[in-house]
VOBA-1610 file (N, C-alpha, C; in pm, whole numbers, padded with zeros to 5 digits, always signed):
BEGIN
Met-05462-04213-04342Met-05326-04215-04287Met-05322-04205-04160Leu-05375-04096-04105Leu-05342-04092-03947Leu-05413-04187-03867Pro-05539-04215-03907Pro-05584-04339-03803Pro-05493-04469-03814Ala-05450-04508-03937Ala-05343-04614-03938Ala-05233-04606-03874Ala-05169-04486-03888Ala-05026-04457-03820Ala-05050-04467-03658Ala-05164-04404-03621Ala-05200-04426-03467Ala-05221-04557-03434Ala-05293-04627-03520Ala-05319-04782-03475Ala-05184-04839-03470Ala-05111-04801-03569Ala-04978-04881-03553Ala-04900-04839-03457Phe-04895-04727-03392Phe-04832-04671-03285Phe-04877-04764-03160Ile-05026-04772-03156Ile-05078-04840-03015Ile-05043-04974-03031Gly-05053-05034-03148Gly-05030-05162-03190Gly-04904-05211-03140Val-04804-05132-03160Val-04668-05170-03118Val-04660-05184-02981Gln-04710-05065-02921Gln-04700-05055-02785Gln-04765-05155-02716Leu-04886-05225-02770Leu-04959-05320-02695Leu-04861-05471-02715Ile-04822-05488-02833Ile-04726-05605-02854Ile-04587-05616-02764Ile-04530-05489-02755Ile-04407-05478-02659Ile-04461-05504-02530Gly-04569-05466-02488Gly-04613-05476-02359Gly-04656-05617-02323Val-04713-05671-02417Val-04773-05819-02369Val-04615-05904-02409Val-04525-05877-02477Val-04396-05967-02500Val-04317-05928-02381Asn-04299-05824-02318Asn-04222-05798-02202Asn-04296-05826-02079Ser-04427-05842-02088Ser-04497-05911-01947Ser-04446-06077-01946Leu-04432-06140-02057Leu-04402-06282-02048Leu-04245-06309-02012Val-04145-06201-02005Val-04027-06221-01963Val-04002-06245-01817Pro-03919-06335-01767Pro-03918-06369-01626Pro-03807-06262-01570Leu-03819-06157-01572Leu-03736-06066-01512Leu-03785-05975-01396Pro-03727-05897-01305Pro-03786-05841-01221Pro-03860-05706-01273Glu-03984-05671-01215Glu-04054-05585-01264Glu-04004-05439-01317Lys-03912-05396-01228Lys-03853-05243-01265Lys-03767-05275-01390Ile-03686-05397-01426Ile-03614-05392-01541Ile-03695-05415-01651Ile-03816-05491-01643Ile-03905-05478-01755Ile-03950-05384-01775Asn-04003-05279-01702Asn-04071-05154-01709Asn-03973-05057-01790Ile-03844-05057-01746Ile-03749-04971-01796Ile-03719-05012-01956Phe-03709-05153-01966Phe-03694-05200-02119Phe-03795-05165-02185Cys-03930-05199-02151Cys-04069-05166-02236Cys-04059-05012-02259Gln-04034-04939-02162Gln-04061-04800-02208Gln-03916-04750-02303Phe-03807-04799-02288Phe-03726-04748-02364Phe-03744-04830-02520Thr-03788-04950-02517Thr-03835-05001-02653Thr-03942-04928-02733Asn-04063-04918-02650Asn-04169-04815-02703Asn-04133-04685-02771Ser-04037-04619-02679Ser-04016-04498-02702Ser-03947-04483-02865Ile-03890-04599-02888Ile-03802-04600-03043Ile-03931-04670-03113Ala-03971-04787-03099Ala-04058-04859-03164Ala-04191-04788-03226Gly-04245-04735-03110Gly-04380-04663-03168Gly-04368-04562-03240Pro-04279-04451-03219Pro-04289-04345-03335Pro-04219-04391-03468Phe-04133-04500-03480Phe-04094-04552-03590Phe-04204-04626-03671Ala-04290-04698-03607Ala-04410-04750-03665Ala-04509-04663-03713Phe-04516-04552-03625Phe-04615-04437-03668Phe-04584-04358-03769Val-04480-04343-03796Val-04434-04290-03931Val-04427-04369-04062Ile-04371-04493-04027Ile-04354-04583-04163Ile-04477-04605-04183Val-04568-04674-04120Val-04707-04716-04167Val-04788-04610-04234Gly-04790-04488-04145Gly-04870-04387-04213Gly-04807-04345-04347Ala-04677-04324-04368Ala-04638-04292-04521Ala-04651-04398-04596Arg-04624-04527-04558Arg-04636-04639-04657Arg-04790-04647-04725Ile-04881-04605-04636Ile-05022-04611-04691Ile-05060-04500-04764Ala-04995-04393-04752Ala-05027-04267-04842Ala-05004-04314-04983Pro-05099-04249-05060Pro-05107-04302-05209Pro-04985-04210-05267Thr-04947-04096-05232Thr-04844-04038-05306Thr-04777-03958-05175Phe-04684-03901-05242Phe-04589-03804-05157Phe-04563-03840-05029Lys-04511-03971-05032Lys-04484-04062-04883Lys-04374-03989-04817Tyr-04269-03935-04860Tyr-04168-03865-04792Tyr-04233-03742-04719Tyr-04320-03657-04794Tyr-04373-03545-04742Tyr-04490-03591-04611Val-04543-03699-04635Val-04633-03748-04526Val-04558-03797-04419Ser-04436-03861-04429Ser-04340-03901-04331Ser-04310-03776-04259Ile-04269-03657-04316Ile-04221-03529-04260Ile-04339-03481-04172Phe-04473-03480-04255Phe-04591-03435-04156Phe-04615-03514-04010Leu-04597-03647-04018Leu-04633-03734-03936Leu-04526-03732-03813Thr-04390-03684-03854Thr-04280-03661-03753Thr-04298-03557-03690Val-04348-03440-03735Val-04419-03308-03685Val-04513-03336-03597Val-04617-03404-03643Val-04744-03451-03553Val-04688-03513-03419Tyr-04582-03605-03447Tyr-04521-03670-03331Tyr-04455-03575-03237Ala-04400-03491-03294Ala-04302-03385-03216Ala-04399-03287-03111Ile-04504-03255-03184Ile-04605-03156-03121Ile-04664-03232-03016Phe-04706-03358-03044Phe-04775-03433-02936Phe-04674-03477-02827Ser-04555-03497-02853Ser-04455-03519-02750Ser-04444-03387-02670Ala-04419-03272-02722Ala-04404-03141-02661Ala-04509-03134-02565Ile-04619-03169-02614Ile-04753-03136-02531Ile-04763-03224-02400Leu-04711-03358-02415Leu-04711-03439-02313Leu-04607-03397-02222Val-04471-03370-02254Val-04385-03304-02160Val-04428-03188-02102His-04480-03085-02157His-04522-02969-02102His-04650-03003-01996Leu-04746-03098-02045Leu-04852-03119-01931Leu-04781-03196-01805Ser-04683-03292-01839Ser-04592-03370-01714Ser-04520-03258-01634Ile-04478-03159-01677Ile-04399-03063-01610Ile-04490-02982-01542Lys-04612-02953-01596Lys-04712-02850-01534Lys-04768-02915-01410Ser-04797-03040-01437Ser-04878-03135-01333Ser-04787-03160-01229Gln-04648-03190-01272Gln-04539-03234-01170Gln-04581-03387-01118Asp-04662-03441-01206Asp-04699-03583-01177Asp-04648-03698-01256Phe-04540-03717-01224Phe-04466-03844-01316Phe-04416-03949-01244Ala-04436-04085-01297Ala-04401-04189-01196Ala-04250-04207-01210Asp-04168-04180-01344Asp-04025-04185-01358Asp-03989-04061-01358Pro-03850-04041-01315Pro-03795-03894-01352Pro-03809-03827-01471Leu-03801-03700-01446Leu-03834-03626-01562Leu-03718-03625-01690Trp-03605-03621-01660Trp-03495-03678-01741Trp-03542-03801-01815Trp-03604-03921-01776Trp-03644-04024-01873Trp-03730-03989-01943Leu-03836-03925-01908Leu-03947-03881-02010Leu-03872-03776-02119Ile-03809-03711-02089Ile-03758-03643-02200Ile-03634-03715-02281Thr-03578-03810-02233Thr-03474-03905-02297Thr-03583-03978-02396Ser-03686-04035-02352Ser-03763-04111-02428Ser-03818-04031-02561Val-03860-03912-02518Val-03901-03815-02623Val-03807-03808-02729Ile-03688-03757-02683Ile-03582-03748-02776Ile-03549-03871-02865Leu-03546-04000-02788Leu-03504-04102-02884Leu-03627-04124-02977Gly-03754-04102-02937Gly-03875-04125-03019Gly-03876-04033-03155Leu-03814-03929-03119Leu-03799-03795-03232Leu-03691-03849-03336Phe-03577-03929-03263Phe-03475-03963-03371Phe-03535-04084-03443Ala-03602-04162-03367Ala-03677-04286-03458Ala-03767-04244-03549Ala-03820-04137-03530Ala-03927-04090-03630Ala-03849-03998-03742Ile-03741-03952-03733Ile-03648-03875-03819Ile-03577-03993-03901Phe-03541-04099-03834Phe-03480-04221-03929Phe-03583-04288-04002Ala-03711-04303-03931Ala-03810-04334-04044Ala-03844-04254-04165Cys-03825-04118-04153Cys-03832-04027-04270Cys-03712-04051-04361Ser-03595-04073-04324Ser-03486-04089-04410Ser-03515-04238-04472Phe-03574-04338-04408Phe-03596-04470-04472Phe-03689-04450-04571Ile-03805-04404-04564Ile-03904-04368-04672Ile-03828-04283-04791Lys-03747-04166-04752Lys-03671-04121-04846Lys-03596-04206-04927Ala-03520-04289-04892Ala-03430-04377-04958Ala-03516-04497-05031Glu-03633-04534-04976Glu-03715-04606-05039Glu-03770-04540-05188Glu-03828-04399-05144Glu-03881-04347-05268Glu-03768-04328-05368Thr-03668-04292-05332Thr-03532-04256-05418Thr-03504-04401-05512Lys-03509-04497-05438Lys-03465-04627-05499Lys-03577-04666-05588Lys-03696-04649-05571Lys-03804-04675-05635Lys-03804-04577-05770Tyr-03790-04472-05768Tyr-03781-04356-05898Tyr-03653-04382-05981Ser-03550-04431-05898Ser-03444-04466-05986Ser-03455-04593-06075Asn-03524-04676-06011Asn-03551-04814-06091Asn-03652-04775-06185Glu-03739-04680-06194Glu-03853-04658-06302Glu-03778-04601-06408Phe-03662-04509-06380Phe-03605-04446-06480Phe-03513-04531-06573Thr-03468-04628-06491Thr-03357-04708-06560Thr-03422-04819-06644Glu-03548-04846-06616Glu-03631-04952-06700Glu-03685-04911-06839
//
């Protein structure tokens, strides 16, 4: 579950990077848009793919993956602050992490809705 989720995260990052490199806009605008999109799409894909391939307890797996992403993000922010070596402003990094956490939480609610719908359909048949 975790390797597939990590592969989905990396895959989304690569796809967005390649697509954004093909857009004929100034590099600064492309970088900002790419970072913004990756901060939302990456965590969402991480949680959705990891939870969907889990054989059971998909909702709890999505919560676990959200916590894993939150811990990883907290470590990343801590190391960035400690080294004081960031290409973009610190507020941009923190905003990106918060957006990613919201995307991961949204993915959890999406998985919960899917499970609820699935089980309610099983009981009505």
